[in-house]
PAZAPA-4460 file (N, C-alpha, C; in steps of 0.05 Angstrom, whole numbers, plus 32768, in hexadecimal, padded with zeros to 4 digits):
% residues 330
    n_x    n_y    n_z   ca_x   ca_y   ca_z    c_x    c_y    c_z   seq   type   mol
   8011   7FE8   8000   8000   8000   8000   8012   8019   8000     1      M     A
   800A   802D   7FF0   8019   8046   7FEE   8018   8055   8009     2      T     A
   802F   805E   8013   8030   806D   802C   8025   8089   8027     3      S     A
   801A   8095   803C   800E   80B0   8039   8023   80C4   8033     4      L     A
   803B   80C1   803E   8051   80D4   8038   8059   80D3   801B     5      S     A
   8057   80BC   800E   805D   80BA   7FF2   8049   80CB   7FE2     6      D     A
   8030   80CC   7FEB   801B   80DB   7FDD   801F   80F9   7FE0     7      I     A
   8022   8102   7FF9   8023   811F   7FFD   803E   812C   7FF9     8      Y     A
   8053   811B   7FF4   806D   8127   7FF0   8077   8124   7FD3     9      S     A
   8066   811B   7FC1   806F   8118   7FA5   8058   811F   7F92    10      S     A
   8060   8127   7F7A   804C   812D   7F65   8053   811B   7F4D    11      L     A
   803F   8116   7F3B   8044   8104   7F24   805B   810F   7F12    12      P     A
   805D   8129   7F10   8072   8134   7EFF   8088   8141   7F0F    13      E     A
   80A0   8141   7F04   80B7   814E   7F11   80B5   816C   7F0C    14      A     A
   80BC   817C   7F21   80BA   8199   7F20   80D4   81A5   7F2A    15      L     A
   80DC   81BB   7F1D   80F3   81CA   7F27   80EA   81E7   7F2A    16      D     A
   80DD   81EE   7F42   80D2   8208   7F45   80E7   821F   7F46    17      P     A
   8100   8218   7F4A   8114   822D   7F4C   8120   8236   7F31    18      K     A
   8119   8228   7F1C   8125   822D   7F02   8115   823E   7EEF    19      G     A
   8100   824C   7EF9   80EE   825B   7EE7   80F5   8278   7EE7    20      A     A
   80F0   8285   7ECF   80F3   82A2   7ECD   80DA   82B0   7ED6    21      D     A
   80DB   82CB   7ED7   80C5   82DB   7EE1   80AB   82D7   7ED1    22      T     A
   80AE   82D5   7EB6   8097   82D2   7EA5   8089   82B7   7EAA    23      K     A
   8099   82A2   7EAD   808D   8288   7EB2   807E   8287   7ECD    24      T     A
   808A   8293   7EE1   807D   8294   7EFB   8063   82A4   7EFA    25      V     A
   8063   82BA   7EEB   804A   82CA   7EE8   8035   82BB   7EDA    26      A     A
   803C   82AC   7EC5   8029   829C   7EB6   801D   8286   7EC7    27      E     A
   802D   827A   7ED7   8024   8265   7EE9   8010   8270   7EFE    28      A     A
   8016   8288   7F08   8004   8295   7F1B   7FE9   829B   7F0E    29      D     A
   7FEA   82A5   7EF5   7FD1   82AB   7EE7   7FC1   8291   7EE3    30      F     A
   7FCE   827D   7EDA   7FC1   8263   7ED4   7FB5   8257   7EED    31      N     A
   7FC1   825C   7F04   7FB7   8251   7F1D   7F9C   825D   7F25    32      A     A
   7F96   8275   7F1A   7F7E   8284   7F21   7F69   8283   7F0C    33      R     A
   7F6F   8278   7EF5   7F5C   8279   7EDE   7F5B   825D   7ED1    34      H     A
   7F43   8252   7ECF   7F40   8239   7EC2   7F23   8235   7EB9    35      W     A
   7F20   822A   7EA1   7F05   8223   7E97   7F07   820A   7E86    36      S     A
   7EF3   81F9   7E89   7EF3   81E0   7E7A   7EEA   81E5   7E5D    37      S     A
   7EF8   81D9   7E4A   7EF0   81DC   7E2E   7ED6   81CC   7E27    38      P     A
   7ECD   81BB   7E39   7EB5   81AB   7E34   7E9C   81BD   7E34    39      V     A
   7E8C   81BD   7E1F   7E74   81CE   7E1E   7E5E   81C2   7E30    40      P     A
   7E4B   81D3   7E37   7E33   81CA   7E45   7E38   81C8   7E63    41      G     A
   7E24   81BF   7E72   7E26   81BE   7E8F   7E3A   81A8   7E98    42      P     A
   7E44   81AC   7EB0   7E55   8198   7EBC   7E46   818D   7ED4    43      L     A
   7E37   8178   7ED0   7E25   816D   7EE4   7E35   815B   7EF7    44      K     A
   7E34   8160   7F11   7E41   814F   7F24   7E39   8131   7F21    45      P     A
   7E4C   8120   7F21   7E48   8104   7F1C   7E4E   80FC   7EFF    46      G     A
   7E4F   810F   7EED   7E55   8109   7ED1   7E73   8106   7ECD    47      S     A
   7E7B   80F8   7EB9   7E97   80F5   7EB2   7EA3   8110   7EAB    48      A     A
   7E94   8121   7E9E   7E9E   813C   7E96   7EA4   814D   7EAF    49      E     A
   7E92   814C   7EC3   7E97   815B   7EDB   7EAF   8151   7EEA    50      H     A
   7EB1   8137   7EED   7EC8   812B   7EFB   7EE2   8132   7EEE    51      K     A
   7EE4   8130   7ED4   7EFC   8136   7EC5   7F03   8154   7EC7    52      R     A
   7EEE   8164   7EC6   7EF3   8181   7EC8   7EFF   8189   7EE3    53      A     A
   7EF5   817C   7EF8   7EFF   8182   7F13   7F1D   817A   7F15    54      V     A
   7F23   8162   7F0B   7F3F   8159   7F0C   7F51   816A   7EFB    55      A     A
   7F47   8171   7EE3   7F58   8182   7ED1   7F5C   819E   7EDD    56      E     A
   7F47   81A9   7EE9   7F49   81C3   7EF6   7F60   81C3   7F0A    57      M     A
   7F5F   81AE   7F1C   7F73   81AE   7F31   7F8F   81AA   7F27    58      F     A
   7F92   8199   7F12   7FAC   8194   7F06   7FB6   81AC   7EF7    59      R     A
   7FA5   81B8   7EE6   7FAD   81CE   7ED5   7FB3   81E8   7EE4    60      D     A
   7FA7   81EC   7EFB   7FAB   8204   7F0A   7FC1   8202   7F1F    61      T     A
   7FCE   81EC   7F20   7FE5   81E8   7F32   7FFB   81FC   7F2C    62      F     A
   8005   8209   7F41   801B   821C   7F3E   8034   8210   7F4A    63      N     A
   8048   8208   7F3A   8060   81FB   7F45   8073   820F   7F52    64      P     A
   8070   8229   7F4D   8083   823D   7F56   807C   824B   7F6F    65      Y     A
   8062   8250   7F73   8059   825D   7F8B   8044   824C   7F99    66      K     A
   8047   8247   7FB3   805B   8253   7FC5   8073   8241   7FCB    67      P     A
   807E   8233   7FB7   8095   8222   7FBC   80AE   8232   7FC1    68      S     A
   80B3   8247   7FB1   80CB   8256   7FB3   80C5   8271   7FC1    69      V     A
   80D0   8274   7FD9   80CA   828B   7FE9   80E4   8297   7FF4    70      I     A
   80E6   82B1   7FF1   80FB   82C1   7FFE   80ED   82D1   8014    71      E     A
   80F1   82C9   802C   80E2   82D6   8042   80EC   82F3   8046    72      W     A
   80DA   8306   8044   80E2   8322   8047   80EC   8329   8063    73      P     A
   80FF   833A   8065   8108   8343   8080   80F4   8357   808B    74      K     A
   80EB   8353   80A3   80D6   8363   80AF   80E2   8376   80C4    75      L     A
   80D8   838F   80C5   80E0   83A1   80DA   80D6   8396   80F5    76      D     A
   80E2   839F   810B   80DB   8394   8126   80BD   8395   812C    77      P     A
   80B0   83AB   8126   8093   83AE   812C   8082   839A   811C    78      E     A
   8088   8398   8102   8079   8385   80F1   807E   8369   80FA    79      T     A
   8097   8363   8100   809E   8348   8109   808F   8340   8122    80      L     A
   808C   8353   8135   807E   834E   814E   8060   8349   8148    81      K     A
   8055   8359   8135   8038   8355   812F   8034   8339   8123    82      R     A
   8045   8331   8111   8042   8318   8103   8046   8300   8116    83      V     A
   805B   8301   8126   8061   82EA   8137   804E   82E8   814E    84      T     A
   8040   82FE   8155   802D   82FD   816C   8012   82F2   8165    85      S     A
   800C   82EE   814B   7FF2   82E3   8143   7FEF   82C6   814F    86      L     A
   7FD8   82C0   815A   7FD4   82A6   8167   7FCC   8290   8154    87      P     A
   7FD9   828F   813D   7FD0   827C   8129   7FE5   8268   811F    88      I     A
   7FFE   826D   8125   8013   825E   8118   8014   8241   8120    89      W     A
   8010   823B   813A   8010   821F   8142   7FFA   820F   8134    90      D     A
   7FE2   821A   8135   7FCB   820B   812A   7FCC   820B   810C    91      I     A
   7FD8   821F   8100   7FDA   8220   80E2   7FED   8209   80D9    92      A     A
   8004   8207   80E5   8017   81F2   80DE   800A   81D6   80E2    93      V     A
   7FFE   81D3   80FA   7FF2   81B9   8100   7FDB   81B2   80EE    94      Q     A
   7FCB   81C6   80E7   7FB4   81C1   80D5   7FBD   81B7   80BA    95      T     A
   7FD2   81C3   80AF   7FDC   81BB   8095   7FE9   819F   8097    96      E     A
   7FF6   8199   80AE   8001   817F   80B2   7FEC   8169   80B2    97      G     A
   7FD6   816F   80C0   7FBF   815C   80C0   7FB2   815A   80A5    98      K     A
   7FAF   8171   8097   7FA1   8171   807D   7FB0   8160   8069    99      A     A
   7FCA   8162   8067   7FD9   8153   8053   7FD5   8135   8058   100      R     A
   7FD4   812D   8071   7FD0   8110   8078   7FB4   8107   8071   101      L     A
   7FA0   8117   8077   7F85   8110   8072   7F7E   810F   8054   102      R     A
   7F89   8123   8046   7F85   8123   8029   7F92   810B   801C   103      M     A
   7FAA   8104   8024   7FB8   80EE   8019   7FAA   80D3   8020   104      A     A
   7FA0   80D1   8038   7F92   80B9   8040   7F79   80B5   8030   105      A     A
   7F6A   80CA   802B   7F52   80C7   801B   7F58   80C2   7FFE   106      Y     A
   7F6D   80CF   7FF4   7F75   80CA   7FD8   7F7D   80AD   7FD4   107      A     A
   7F8A   80A1   7FE8   7F92   8086   7FE5   7F7B   8072   7FE3   108      R     A
   7F64   8079   7FEF   7F4E   8066   7FEF   7F3B   806A   7FD8   109      M     A
   7F3F   807F   7FC8   7F2E   8084   7FB0   7F37   8073   7F99   110      I     A
   7F23   8067   7F8B   7F29   8057   7F74   7F2A   8067   7F5A   111      D     A
   7F19   807B   7F58   7F17   808B   7F40   7F32   8099   7F3B   112      D     A
   7F3E   8095   7F23   7F59   80A0   7F1F   7F5A   80BF   7F1D   113      P     A
   7F44   80CB   7F13   7F44   80E9   7F11   7F43   80F5   7F2D   114      D     A
   7F31   80EC   7F3E   7F2E   80F7   7F58   7F46   80F0   7F6A   115      M     A
   7F51   80D8   7F66   7F69   80D0   7F75   7F80   80E3   7F6F   116      K     A
   7F83   80EA   7F55   7F98   80FC   7F4D   7F94   8118   7F59   117      D     A
   7F7C   8122   7F58   7F76   813D   7F63   7F7B   813E   7F81   118      A     A
   7F71   812A   7F90   7F75   812B   7FAD   7F92   8125   7FB5   119      L     A
   7FA0   8116   7FA5   7FBD   8112   7FAB   7FCC   812C   7FA8   120      S     A
   7FC5   813B   7F93   7FD2   8155   7F8F   7FCA   8168   7FA5   121      R     A
   7FB1   8166   7FAE   7FA8   8177   7FC4   7FB9   8171   7FDD   122      N     A
   7FBE   8157   7FE2   7FCF   8150   7FF9   7FEB   815B   7FF7   123      A     A
   7FF6   815A   7FDE   8011   8166   7FD9   8011   8184   7FDF   124      W     A
   7FFD   8192   7FD7   7FFC   81AF   7FDB   7FF8   81B5   7FF9   125      E     A
   7FE9   81A5   8007   7FE7   81A9   8024   8002   81A5   8031   126      E     A
   8011   8192   8028   802C   818E   8033   803D   81A6   802D   127      N     A
   803B   81B1   8015   804A   81C9   800E   8042   81E0   8020   128      R     A
   8029   81E3   8026   8021   81F9   8038   802E   81F5   8054   129      H     A
   802E   81DC   805D   803B   81D7   8077   8058   81DF   8077   130      K     A
   8066   81D8   8061   8082   81DE   805F   8087   81FC   805E   131      E     A
   8075   820B   8050   8077   8228   804E   8074   8234   806A   132      V     A
   805F   822B   8078   805B   8236   8093   8072   822F   80A6   133      L     A
   807C   8217   80A4   8093   820F   80B5   80AB   8220   80AF   134      S     A
   80B0   8227   8096   80C6   8238   808F   80C2   8255   8098   135      K     A
   80A9   825E   8098   80A3   8279   80A2   80A9   8279   80C0   136      L     A
   80A0   8265   80CF   80A5   8264   80EC   80C3   8264   80F1   137      V     A
   80D2   8256   80E1   80EF   8256   80E5   80FB   8271   80DE   138      E     A
   80F2   827D   80C7   80FE   8296   80BE   80FA   82AC   80D2   139      A     A
   80E3   82AD   80DF   80DD   82C3   80F1   80DE   82BB   810F   140      Y     A
   80EA   82A3   8114   80EF   829A   812F   80D5   829B   8140   141      D     A
   80C0   8291   8136   80A6   8290   8144   80A7   8278   8157   142      I     A
   80A1   827D   8171   80A1   8268   8184   8088   8257   8181   143      K     A
   808D   823D   817F   8077   822A   8179   8075   8215   818E   144      M     A
   805C   820B   8192   8059   81F3   81A1   8064   81DB   8191   145      A     A
   806E   81C7   819F   8077   81AF   8190   8060   81A3   817F   146      P     A
   8067   819C   8167   8052   8190   8156   804B   8174   8160   147      E     A
   8031   816E   8160   8029   8153   8168   8030   813F   8152   148      P     A
   8030   8125   8158   8034   8112   8142   801C   8112   8130   149      P     A
   8021   8110   8116   800B   810F   8102   8004   80F2   80FD   150      Y     A
   7FED   80EA   8105   7FE4   80CE   8104   7FD0   80CA   80EE   151      I     A
   7FD3   80B5   80DF   7FC0   80AE   80CA   7FA4   80AB   80D6   152      E     A
   7F90   80B8   80CA   7F75   80B7   80D5   7F6A   809A   80D4   153      P     A
   7F5C   8093   80E9   7F4F   8078   80EA   7F36   8078   80D8   154      R     A
   7F27   808E   80D9   7F0F   8091   80C8   7F16   80A5   80B2   155      D     A
   7F1E   809B   809B   7F29   80AC   8086   7F14   80BF   807B   156      T     A
   7EFC   80B5   8076   7EE7   80C7   806B   7EE0   80DD   807E   157      E     A
   7EDD   80D7   8098   7ED6   80EB   80AC   7EEC   8100   80AC   158      W     A
   7F05   80F8   80AD   7F1B   810B   80AE   7F1C   811D   8096   159      A     A
   7F17   8111   807F   7F17   8121   8066   7F00   8135   8066   160      Y     A
   7EE8   812D   806F   7ED1   813F   8070   7ED7   8156   8083   161      L     A
   7EE1   8150   809B   7EE8   8165   80AE   7EFB   8179   80A3   162      V     A
   7F10   816F   8096   7F24   8181   808A   7F18   8192   8073   163      T     A
   7F08   8185   8062   7EFD   8193   804B   7EE9   81A9   8053   164      G     A
   7ED6   81A2   8064   7EC3   81B6   806D   7ED0   81CC   807E   165      F     A
   7EE3   81C4   808E   7EF1   81D8   809E   7F00   81EC   808C   166      S     A
   7F0D   81E3   8077   7F1A   81F4   8065   7F07   8207   8056   167      E     A
   7EEF   81FD   8050   7EDB   820E   8043   7ED3   8226   8054   168      C     A
   7ECF   8221   806E   7EC8   8236   8081   7EE0   8249   8086   169      V     A
   7EF7   823D   808D   7F0E   824D   8094   7F18   825E   807C   170      D     A
   7F17   8253   8064   7F21   8261   804D   7F0F   8279   8047   171      S     A
   7EF5   8276   804A   7EE3   828D   8045   7EEA   82A5   8056   172      F     A
   7EEE   82A0   8070   7EF5   82B6   8082   7F13   82BF   807E   173      F     A
   7F24   82AC   8078   7F40   82B2   8074   7F44   82C5   805C   174      A     A
   7F34   82C1   8047   7F36   82D3   8030   7F31   82F0   8038   175      F     A
   7F1D   82F4   8049   7F17   830F   8053   7F2C   831A   8065   176      G     A
   7F36   8309   8078   7F4B   8311   808A   7F65   8319   807C   177      L     A
   7F6B   8309   8067   7F84   830E   8058   7F82   8329   804A   178      F     A
   7F6A   832F   803E   7F66   8348   8031   7F67   835F   8045   179      A     A
   7F5B   835B   805D   7F5C   836F   8071   7F78   8375   807B   180      L     A
   7F88   8360   807E   7FA4   8363   8086   7FB3   8373   8071   181      A     A
   7FAD   836F   8058   7FBA   837D   8043   7FB2   839B   8043   182      Q     A
   7F99   83A0   8045   7F8F   83BC   8044   7F96   83CC   805C   183      R     A
   7F98   83BF   8073   7F9F   83CD   808C   7FBD   83D1   808F   184      S     A
   7FCD   83C3   807E   7FEA   83C5   8080   7FF5   83B4   8096   185      G     A
   7FE5   83A2   80A1   7FEF   8390   80B6   8006   837F   80AC   186      F     A
   8003   8374   8095   8019   8365   8088   8026   8378   8073   187      F     A
   8040   8378   8072   804E   8387   805D   8048   837B   8041   188      P     A
   804C   838B   802C   8046   8382   8011   8055   8368   800A   189      A     A
   806E   8366   8014   807E   834F   800D   8072   8335   8018   190      E     A
   8067   8337   8031   805C   831F   803D   8041   8319   8031   191      L     A
   8032   832D   8029   8019   8329   801B   801E   831A   8001   192      I     A
   8032   8322   7FF2   8039   8315   7FD9   8042   82F8   7FDD   193      E     A
   804F   82F4   7FF4   8058   82D9   7FFA   8041   82C6   7FFF   194      T     A
   802D   82CF   800E   8017   82BD   8015   7FFF   82BE   8002   195      F     A
   7FFF   82D0   7FEF   7FE9   82D1   7FDC   7FE5   82B6   7FCE   196      E     A
   7FFA   82A9   7FC3   7FF5   8290   7FB6   7FEA   827A   7FC8   197      P     A
   7FF1   827B   7FE2   7FE6   8268   7FF5   7FC7   826B   7FF7   198      V     A
   7FBE   8285   7FF9   7FA2   828A   7FFB   7F93   8280   7FE2   199      M     A
   7F9F   8284   7FCA   7F92   827B   7FB2   7F91   825D   7FB0   200      Q     A
   7FA6   8250   7FBA   7FA5   8233   7FBB   7F8F   8229   7FCD   201      E     A
   7F8A   8236   7FE3   7F74   822E   7FF4   7F59   8230   7FE5   202      E     A
   7F57   8244   7FD4   7F3F   8247   7FC4   7F3C   822F   7FB2   203      C     A
   7F51   8226   7FA5   7F51   820F   7F94   7F4A   81F6   7FA4   204      R     A
   7F54   81F4   7FBC   7F4F   81DD   7FCD   7F31   81DA   7FD3   205      H     A
   7F25   81EF   7FDB   7F08   81ED   7FE2   7EF7   81EB   7FC9   206      I     A
   7F00   81F5   7FB3   7EF2   81F1   7F99   7EF2   81D3   7F93   207      L     A
   7F09   81C6   7F97   7F0B   81A9   7F92   7EF9   819A   7FA6   208      L     A
   7EF9   81A2   7FBF   7EE9   8194   7FD3   7ECB   8196   7FCC   209      F     A
   7EC2   81AE   7FC5   7EA6   81B1   7FBF   7E9D   81A0   7FA8   210      A     A
   7EAE   819D   7F94   7EA7   818D   7F7D   7EAB   816F   7F82   211      N     A
   7EBF   8168   7F92   7EC1   814C   7F9A   7EA8   8144   7FA9   212      W     A
   7E9F   8155   7FBC   7E87   814F   7FCC   7E6F   814A   7FBA   213      L     A
   7E6B   815B   7FA6   7E54   8158   7F94   7E57   813E   7F84   214      A     A
   7E6F   8139   7F7A   7E75   8120   7F6B   7E70   8108   7F7D   215      W     A
   7E7A   8109   7F95   7E77   80F2   7FA7   7E5A   80EC   7FAD   216      H     A
   7E4A   8101   7FB2   7E2E   80FE   7FB8   7E1F   80F2   7F9F   217      R     A
   7E27   80FB   7F88   7E19   80F3   7F70   7E1F   80D6   7F68   218      A     A
   7E36   80CD   7F70   7E3F   80B2   7F66   7E3C   809C   7F7C   219      T     A
   7E37   80A3   7F94   7E35   808F   7FA9   7E19   8080   7FA6   220      M     A
   7E18   8067   7FAE   7DFE   8059   7FAE   7DEA   8068   7FBF   221      P     A
   7DD1   8067   7FB6   7DBC   8076   7FC4   7DB8   806E   7FE1   222      L     A
   7DBC   8054   7FE7   7DB9   804B   8002   7DCE   8055   8015   223      W     A
   7DE4   805F   800B   7DF9   806A   801C   7DF5   8088   8022   224      Q     A
   7DE4   8095   8013   7DE1   80B2   8016   7DD8   80BA   8032   225      R     A
   7DC3   80AD   803E   7DBA   80B6   8059   7DD1   80B6   806D   226      P     A
   7DE1   80A0   806E   7DF7   809E   8081   7E0C   80B4   807B   227      W     A
   7E12   80B9   8062   7E25   80CD   805B   7E1C   80E9   8064   228      F     A
   7E02   80EF   805F   7DF8   8109   8066   7DF8   810D   8085   229      E     A
   7DF3   80F7   8094   7DF5   80F9   80B1   7E12   80FE   80B9   230      L     A
   7E25   80F3   80AB   7E41   80F8   80B1   7E48   8115   80AC   231      R     A
   7E3E   8120   8096   7E43   813C   808F   7E38   814E   80A5   232      V     A
   7E1F   8148   80AE   7E13   8158   80C4   7E24   8156   80DD   233      L     A
   7E2E   813E   80E3   7E3F   813A   80FB   7E59   814A   80F8   234      A     A
   7E64   814B   80E1   7E7C   815B   80DC   7E77   8178   80E3   235      V     A
   7E60   8183   80DA   7E5A   819F   80E0   7E56   81A4   80FE   236      W     A
   7E4A   8191   810C   7E47   8193   8129   7E62   8194   8136   237      V     A
   7E74   8182   812D   7E8F   8181   8137   7E9E   819B   8133   238      F     A
   7E9C   81A6   811A   7EAA   81BF   8114   7EA0   81D7   8124   239      L     A
   7E85   81D8   8129   7E7A   81ED   813A   7E85   81EA   8157   240      V     A
   7E85   81D2   8161   7E8F   81CD   817C   7EAD   81D5   817E   241      Y     A
   7EBC   81CD   8169   7ED9   81D3   8169   7EDE   81F1   816A   242      E     A
   7ECD   8201   815C   7ED1   821E   815B   7EC6   822D   8172   243      R     A
   7EB6   8220   8182   7EAC   822D   819A   7EC2   822F   81AF   244      I     A
   7ED3   821B   81B0   7EE8   821A   81C4   7F03   8221   81B9   245      G     A
   7F17   821D   81CA   7F33   8222   81C3   7F42   8208   81C7   246      L     A
   7F55   8204   81B5   7F67   81ED   81B7   7F7E   81F5   81C9   247      A     A
   7F87   81E2   81DA   7F9D   81E8   81ED   7FB5   81D8   81E4   248      T     A
   7FCC   81E5   81E6   7FE5   81D7   81E0   7FFB   81E1   81F2   249      S     A
   8013   81D6   81F0   802A   81DE   8200   803E   81EB   81EE   250      I     A
   8047   8203   81F5   8059   8211   81E4   8076   8208   81E8   251      D     A
   8089   8216   81DA   80A5   820D   81DA   80B2   820F   81F6   252      A     A
   80A6   821F   8207   80B1   8222   8222   80A3   8211   8237   253      D     A
   8090   8200   822E   8082   81EF   8240   8069   81FB   824C   254      G     A
   8061   8213   8243   804A   8220   824E   8031   8219   823E   255      N     A
   801A   8217   824C   8001   8212   823F   7FF8   822A   822E   256      V     A
   7FF2   8224   8214   7FE9   8239   8202   7FCF   8232   81F6   257      Q     A
   7FBE   8246   81F1   7FA5   8241   81E3   7FA7   8248   81C6   258      E     A
   7F9C   8237   81B5   7F9C   823B   8198   7F80   8242   8190   259      Q     A
   7F7D   8258   8181   7F63   8261   8179   7F5A   8253   815F   260      D     A
   7F49   823E   8162   7F3F   8231   814A   7F2C   8243   813A   261      N     A
   7F24   8259   8146   7F10   826B   813A   7F1C   8284   812F   262      N     A
   7F37   8285   812C   7F44   829E   8124   7F3A   82A8   810A   263      F     A
   7F35   8297   80F6   7F2D   82A0   80DC   7F12   82AE   80DD   264      T     A
   7F02   82A8   80F1   7EE8   82B5   80F4   7EEA   82CE   8105   265      V     A
   7EFB   82CE   8119   7EFB   82E4   812D   7F14   82F5   812D   266      S     A
   7F26   82F1   8119   7F40   82FD   811A   7F43   8319   810E   267      G     A
   7F2D   8326   8107   7F30   8341   80F9   7F3E   8355   810B   268      A     A
   7F38   8354   8125   7F44   8368   8137   7F62   8364   813A   269      K     A
   7F6C   834C   8133   7F89   8346   8135   7F99   834E   811D   270      D     A
   7F8C   8354   8107   7F9A   835A   80EE   7F94   8376   80E3   271      V     A
   7F87   8387   80F3   7F81   83A2   80EA   7F7F   83B5   8101   272      A     A
   7F8B   83CC   80FE   7F89   83E1   8113   7F72   83F4   810C   273      D     A
   7F5B   83E8   8106   7F43   83F9   80FF   7F2B   83EA   810A   274      M     A
   7F16   83FA   810F   7EFD   83EE   811A   7EEC   83E4   8102   275      D     A
   7EEA   83CA   8100   7EDC   83BE   80E9   7EC2   83B1   80F4   276      I     A
   7EAC   83B8   80E8   7E93   83AB   80F0   7E91   838F   80E5   277      S     A
   7E81   837E   80F2   7E7D   8363   80E8   7E70   8364   80CC   278      L     A
   7E5E   8376   80C7   7E52   8379   80AD   7E67   837E   8097   279      R     A
   7E79   8390   809C   7E8E   8397   8089   7EA1   837F   8085   280      D     A
   7EA6   8371   809A   7EB8   835A   8098   7EAB   8344   8087   281      M     A
   7E91   8340   808B   7E83   832C   807A   7E83   8335   805D   282      I     A
   7E7F   834F   8058   7E7F   8359   803C   7E9B   8353   8030   283      D     A
   7EB0   8358   803F   7ECA   8353   8034   7ECF   8336   802E   284      L     A
   7EC6   8325   8041   7ECA   8308   803C   7EBA   82FF   8023   285      C     A
   7EA2   8309   8020   7E92   8302   8008   7E9F   830B   7FEF   286      L     A
   7EA9   8324   7FEF   7EB6   832F   7FD8   7ECF   8320   7FD0   287      S     A
   7EDF   831A   7FE4   7EF8   830B   7FDF   7EF3   82EF   7FD6   288      E     A
   7EDF   82E3   7FE2   7ED7   82C8   7FDA   7ECF   82C7   7FBC   289      N     A
   7EBF   82DA   7FB4   7EB6   82DB   7F98   7ECE   82E1   7F86   290      E     A
   7EE0   82F3   7F8E   7EF7   82FA   7F7D   7F09   82E2   7F79   291      R     A
   7F0E   82D3   7F8D   7F21   82BD   7F8B   7F16   82A6   7F7A   292      R     A
   7EFC   82A2   7F7A   7EEF   828D   7F6A   7EE9   8296   7F4D   293      F     A
   7EEB   82B0   7F48   7EE0   82BB   7F2F   7EEF   82B1   7F16   294      S     A
   7F08   82A8   7F18   7F16   829F   7F01   7F11   8282   7EF9   295      G     A
   7F02   8274   7F09   7EFE   8257   7F03   7EE3   8253   7EF5   296      Y     A
   7EE2   823E   7EE6   7ECA   8237   7ED7   7EB1   8239   7EE9   297      D     A
   7E9D   824A   7EE1   7E86   824D   7EF3   7E74   8234   7EF5   298      P     A
   7E79   8221   7EE3   7E6A   8208   7EE5   7E73   81F5   7EFB   299      R     A
   7E8B   81FB   7F06   7E94   81EC   7F1D   7E87   81F7   7F36   300      L     A
   7E80   81E6   7F49   7E72   81EF   7F61   7E85   81FD   7F74   301      L     A
   7E7A   8211   7F82   7E89   821F   7F97   7E7E   8217   7FB2   302      R     A
   7E8F   8218   7FC7   7E84   8215   7FE2   7E6F   822A   7FE8   303      P     A
   7E58   8223   7FF3   7E42   8235   7FF6   7E3B   823C   8013   304      K     A
   7E40   8229   8025   7E34   822C   8040   7E3F   8245   804E   305      L     A
   7E59   8249   8050   7E64   8260   805E   7E5B   827A   8051   306      A     A
   7E5D   827E   8037   7E53   8297   802B   7E35   829B   802F   307      P     A
   7E25   8286   802D   7E08   8289   8031   7E01   8290   804E   308      N     A
   7E0E   8284   8061   7E0A   828B   807D   7E13   82A8   8083   309      L     A
   7E29   82B0   8076   7E32   82CB   807A   7E1E   82DF   806E   310      A     A
   7E13   82D9   8057   7DFE   82EB   804B   7DE5   82EC   805D   311      R     A
   7DDE   82D6   8068   7DC6   82D5   807A   7DCB   82E6   8093   312      F     A
   7DE3   82E3   809F   7DE9   82F2   80B7   7DEA   8310   80B0   313      L     A
   7DF4   8317   8099   7DF6   8333   8091   7DDB   8341   8090   314      R     A
   7DC6   8332   808B   7DAB   833E   808A   7DA3   834B   80A5   315      L     A
   7DAF   8342   80BB   7DA8   834C   80D5   7DBC   835F   80E1   316      F     A
   7DD0   8367   80D1   7DE5   8378   80DB   7DE4   8394   80CE   317      L     A
   7DEA   83A7   80DF   7DEE   83C2   80D5   7E0A   83CB   80DC   318      R     A
   7E14   83DD   80CC   7E2F   83E7   80D1   7E2D   83FB   80E9   319      R     A
   7E3B   83F6   80FF   7E3A   8408   8116   7E45   8423   810F   320      P     A
   7E3A   8438   811B   7E44   8453   8117   7E61   8455   811F   321      A     A
   7E70   8463   810F   7E8C   8467   8116   7E9F   8453   810C   322      G     A
   7E95   843D   8100   7EA7   8429   80F5   7EAD   842F   80D8   323      T     A
   7EC3   8425   80CF   7ECD   842B   80B4   7EC3   8417   80A0   324      R     A
   7EB7   8421   808B   7EAE   840F   8075   7EC7   8405   8065   325      A     A
   7EC6   83ED   805D   7EDC   83E2   804D   7ED5   83E3   8030   326      L     A
   7EEA   83E9   8020   7EE7   83E6   8003   7EE7   83C9   7FFC   327      E     A
   7ED3   83C0   7FED   7ED0   83A4   7FE6   7EDA   839E   7FCA   328      T     A
   7EE7   83B0   7FBD   7EF2   83AB   7FA3   7F0F   83A4   7FA6   329      T     A
   7F18   8392   7F95   7F34   8389   7F97   7F47   839F   7F8D   330      A     A
***
């Protein structure tokens, strides 16, 4: 049986990300954000055309250069303190470490060659994200809790669903937080440029998950659907429970530290020195979510739950007096 590390640490083709010129890197970045299937007509989940389009999208939009090759910018003391004090680095590194394992485990159990290839590539990219974050932690001497051992999930489908739905929620809010950090000047331009490809890859990841989910539902035997939908509901209950509380860990000095599982939802105050209303933050998340998905074939399904819940919540919100409205154009 193929080991999980073989899946998330290798790609079918050999790549040399350090040997590209500026034009090639720019073209790869553009291609990572824009893709459309040449197949005419609808792409119905469960059809061979839809399945192939999903796999081709993920393969064709792969960027071998970013974020593989990174020159970490030198930060002034004030900026360095702001970046290193964010309560996210432990859980970010650990989340990517778990994600690569869970993606690889699920890819290994899939028989369909197109979906197996797409999810294997997804696992490789999650591993790349972990390596990028680990190198950032090293470059800026961020004190971290010891990483726990990464254990192969016993229930592969459950672990994959938890990771996929969690990424859909976290990415929606992360898109807005990243834009807010850019506009507020919390992150310098060099660091924004460094992490921009990571954010776009997360968009591709949840695009893949949404379409895998539709394909999986459409192709599974009818008698399995009720149990599967109960599992999906249980995943959402688990994710809500997880975000209500805080995860506890031990830092590098042996002290108990709390990790905020909910940072992507509640972190606006930590990345901007301005008073931002919840309504404006939702508007920014919705705008950024639409912008990041805009380059991909509209016939591919997008994650809907987080944006729809945000729109529903927005109906009951007014912008408080004295708060600053955000520009929602890129």
